[in-house]
Phi, psi and omega in degrees: 000134181272119180288134188290343180266001179257142178249183182300323181297328177291322181289326172297317176299318179300315180298320181293317179294317179300319178295318180296315181294324177297332179269314191261346187239301186307316180295337184254352189302316180300320180293317178300323179296321178288325182277348177063035177197147171262124185294149180299330182300325178291320174305315181295324178292321176300314183292319181301323182274359180081024184261007176246137172049051186294339181274356177295144182300150179298330179299337182247016173101357181271196183246359185051035183282155174287165189288352176297329179292324177292323176300315179301315180298316181295323180293312182293329177292316181293330174303323177285309179178152184290342180291350178276008181300333180297331175290319177295321177300318178300306189285323193241000178238310185276306181305322177302335174297320182290316183292330184274320191241351181287153174283165177301322180296317181294319177299316177297325184284323191251319193295316182306318181285337173291321182292320183280346184087002179292322179245136176251142186243161172208168177231130186250096176254306189293139177235165177307329182246009183209116179245265180292337177273078184294333180295345186259013179298153185245353176298131183238153176224117183255129181279122178230099181067244185259015181209160174261148171253112187258131183223132176156183181223139177240153179218165182061038188266115177294136187065019186301325184282315186277341192303133172262334175233128178236121175273117186252123173279126183211165178264116174267346176220085183287353186259355182294144185295315177269105190308320185292339182280354181259007185265136177231169176246126175243140177264116178259126180269155189311316189260016178292132179304136177093358179259125179217160178263142171266221181288145162279113191289141180267105191259160172299318180224195183049050190295326182278348183270123184280121177240133189214168167267143175239138184235134181236111183239102186049046182285127185266108182248118180306144180304326182288357177267006172292126182267119183071209181267146176296137180085000180254008182302321180296315178296323177296318179295321179296321180295324185271352180292333178303312180289324180298316179290330176294319177303315180297320181295318179299313180300316181296320177297311181297320179295321175297317178300317182293317181296321178299314181296317179300322184285321176300316179296321183290309187292337174289325183272337185272131181247147174210139181054036173082010177208162179299138182291346177290346179274346179284139184299320181299316180299312179304313183295319178299315180296318177299315181296319178292317181299322180292312178301320182291319178297317177295323175299318179297317178304311180295318183296315184297321176302312180298319180297317179300319180290324177293320178295330177282354179084018181278157179276114182234032182308313183294312182295321184288329174295321175298316183292314181301314181293306189292317186286324175291323176294317180301313180297323179293321178293320179298321178299318180295315182292320181292320175298318178300318183287341172280348182064213182301329182294333179296339180267003180265137183301330181288352177261132184302328184300327180297315177297315180300319182299321181273342180281327194280333187300324184295342179298334177276359181251310184282168187062027186097122182299162180293336175292322176296319178305313183294326178291323176297316182294317181297318178298316184286344173272002177082021180275000000 
């Protein structure tokens, strides 16, 4: 399907990226899953070829490309595997905080190495006692002269092990009456004193994507590492969640499309009772139902992406997409595994990996229950 917001240059770019991934990523992906990490060398190769942060301004090492190129990158990465989500987080979730709220000095200092893949980024919001309720975070940062003293713990942090730059949500004013107004964003660099990594978390899926606990114990963060204005961190996060949730919706949609194609190919080749199982009516009906849901999801998603590129406010619709498409992808995974029979439960079949990778999409970037609450509020309920 040709996306209405993409032009010929985007498709040329897609072919180049696909060729690169077929050579530098796909042959190694299973090994990365077993090793539970994506090597830094791959990040640098992505950067060298211009596949990281394409929308960063040329003045800071990027290509000043429109967001359609990011859509292409996210789609092609998901076709290989969901564990590559950390690359999408780097380019389209974390780095945009720097481009939007960073000073010129901060952009010159951080962005070029983010574009080349020399520096990997993450964002630390979630805490052991605070997930979707970001206003209740307990990590604090106290200003002392020319630096902040940062204390707290974060968990479930994507790119947590490899990250060289971590944007940390913290309370710089814990006494303000409206809790969300006391939150700021500090950029913590790899070697800052008092910053350490906890466990690399052992997840059900997304095995190659490093997820970790981060610990800040009297961590000394220079005052010039404050991102944007003090006390505006919560509003910054709310502004950027639209794109973050759209990224999750794109990944879910592409994963569903891939699982459907894997299953169609399988049922055509697999025989039972003397004929291909694709000839059984139950198989056909299941595939038809999934294909219809996936086609409808793609139409809605493409509309949203086009509106996002135009700069329109799509908070309600993107909440709908994040909820509906992640649920759809999870249902597709269950049905596709069933249609694979016993082979679907075997690790050598891709559907098994997809089955365990997709459920978390309904949890991160705001749970689907939170999405429904946002939609209800915006409907005036």
